[in-house]
Steps between C-alpha positions, in 0.01 A plus 500: 500500500228722354706548181538123468127449541420768240746352250335154538158667468611642167585154375152372598306763308441266204337185644403189303138390511369144463514520119856622481392857390614818662255673732471803723580466868224657712628768731389412852643500854593128479787566256748561778393180678545304176846646451594405852376147431717491186802589711422209736348222286623571144331652195122553510338283231186721522252359245720229345385137516653174615421206269481163674574187300685471168499715189172526323302400810129579543381843596390371839862472605560880495478671841534882519776599738297797618304253713827393658579868570156546664559202730845632592372853580207361695739300715670833591168642618429715194131517417386451143162674477494524121615147415388146560701255702744273317306191600167628365654621175679165457167320554330720241790448263461122531124522441553701182771257380375140543806379302709530816365160613712341223829616654549176695447290187742719305761477774460120515554473124809718525637285784446179296671652196786621718535151651518337156762753390707430813485123434615548141780727616614241754489228234713708262740580784543131590549410135766768464688385809486135390619588148788705637615221732478233227682718246774570752534129577508409130782744425688387811486139380596592146807693609601242759438719805202321650420143595213292361316192620575201276344153495757313291286194434193699402702740282648203313153357433379836372795526260429150370135590442587812302748309286247220443230746400733661247578162340134394497410828330750410227335155459161669479621745237655225282199269533269785400716569194494127411122500521475799270738359240350151508150641464610684187640174362175313570300770328733478200459121490124543512506741207739275305275195553197691375693605190610143428141379535375762255771414245433128528146563382603728215803302377396146397852411389642584848199413710667223699816697572310809617271277705788334686653833593165641603439211739851533644463874568161452661641230728794723597260785563288282730802383696631857511176623657533230767857608570392864513242413766769329708746789467229758577412309817867497597532874439186578702618297800850652501350850465281442807798373698725793405267799486262408781649255750860625490392863466281473810793362700729777371242761607510361855880507481488867403284577803742303715800696369324831569416383852865399550617846396253669738600267783869580455426873473317507835756266654782737403300796633451325834870414522597864438262623769628238747855632460393858576417678828248356745310807619120508532435618143743245358335217694163595353645489148667165573173355624316617187778366280486166683126482431545569127787253484285223648218568252731475198676198643170312529411599142839381375472166680149442369594568137814288527284208612258563210786498248641175641165326473429628148843396376442148630159462336626660178780247469261210550252643248773571245631143508151354468393724212822481299526121537165463326555771238849387398380142458211621283729716287748215444242235411307728266808620310642146472174353374446772242843491339501118511176505304327297772148635486363247748761585766434870450128453558567287810727773638220757472259263676753421774551866592136604445587736216204599285563517127433847365292506184657668195466876507394510866753775571338726241208723610155417366327724250277631782808608701645672194188714457 
């Protein structure tokens, strides 16, 4: 026993002070008591320090462990004539370090930051679980291993909408091309009329002939600008119907399809758990799965109702808009190519189409600067 104590004393000859530097152990009669305490309570920290709080905390959070040793020895009845009590030294330490009053604020800030981090971690965890379940359900449906919820009537309406949107986009593309080509022709007629007018003034022998052609080109140009206004109005209305009204409905349909996939994923998960064992842990998982299933079912039902309502209103709006625009397009085209200027002007008035002045599509000289 004495040899063991002496061997441990040899290992304690190089203590560590509060700054981490090596120091000299004073030779006194309490060495043997300290070694005995090491055998009972663990290694003697001597002059090392315990730092309360996080890294980089204020100096007021450092409490010398020698005070803890004094309190422990005093409790065993050992007098400390040459040292102050731990309580008095701790009080003096606090007086010399007023920054210790900020420990509670620092700890509160750390707790808030830790709470935010936990919330983010939980959010990422839920997202990961939901993504895994939906991906698993999607592959199961694609390979024919899983079942999916299908509303045959609603699915048929959605397919019709997508096909209609594709065809309307083709109409929009062709009408836009017609506008561009016809505008080029009107500009050419305008330039040709100006040239005829100039030549009629400079060629006395052909003045009448150039004058007739100049008047004809100017009249065609005027009627062409009226037709361009009608076609531009048609294009604008179809563009709003396709790229705003239909697109908004398709966005709701996309949300509905995602909700359907999530609903089937949690439904399949609940069915798998229901077929398993029914011990206490399994019943807890089944109850949690039932709760998640109900949440996604309500979301699916709500979005299905939204899609049904939007499809109904979209169909009514589409019929109303296209009835007016197709009638305008027909009357304007017929009047122009029939050379009926009066009917063309009446068509613009009937459908409240404003005639665009020549060159209105070009930017002004201020906008070009």
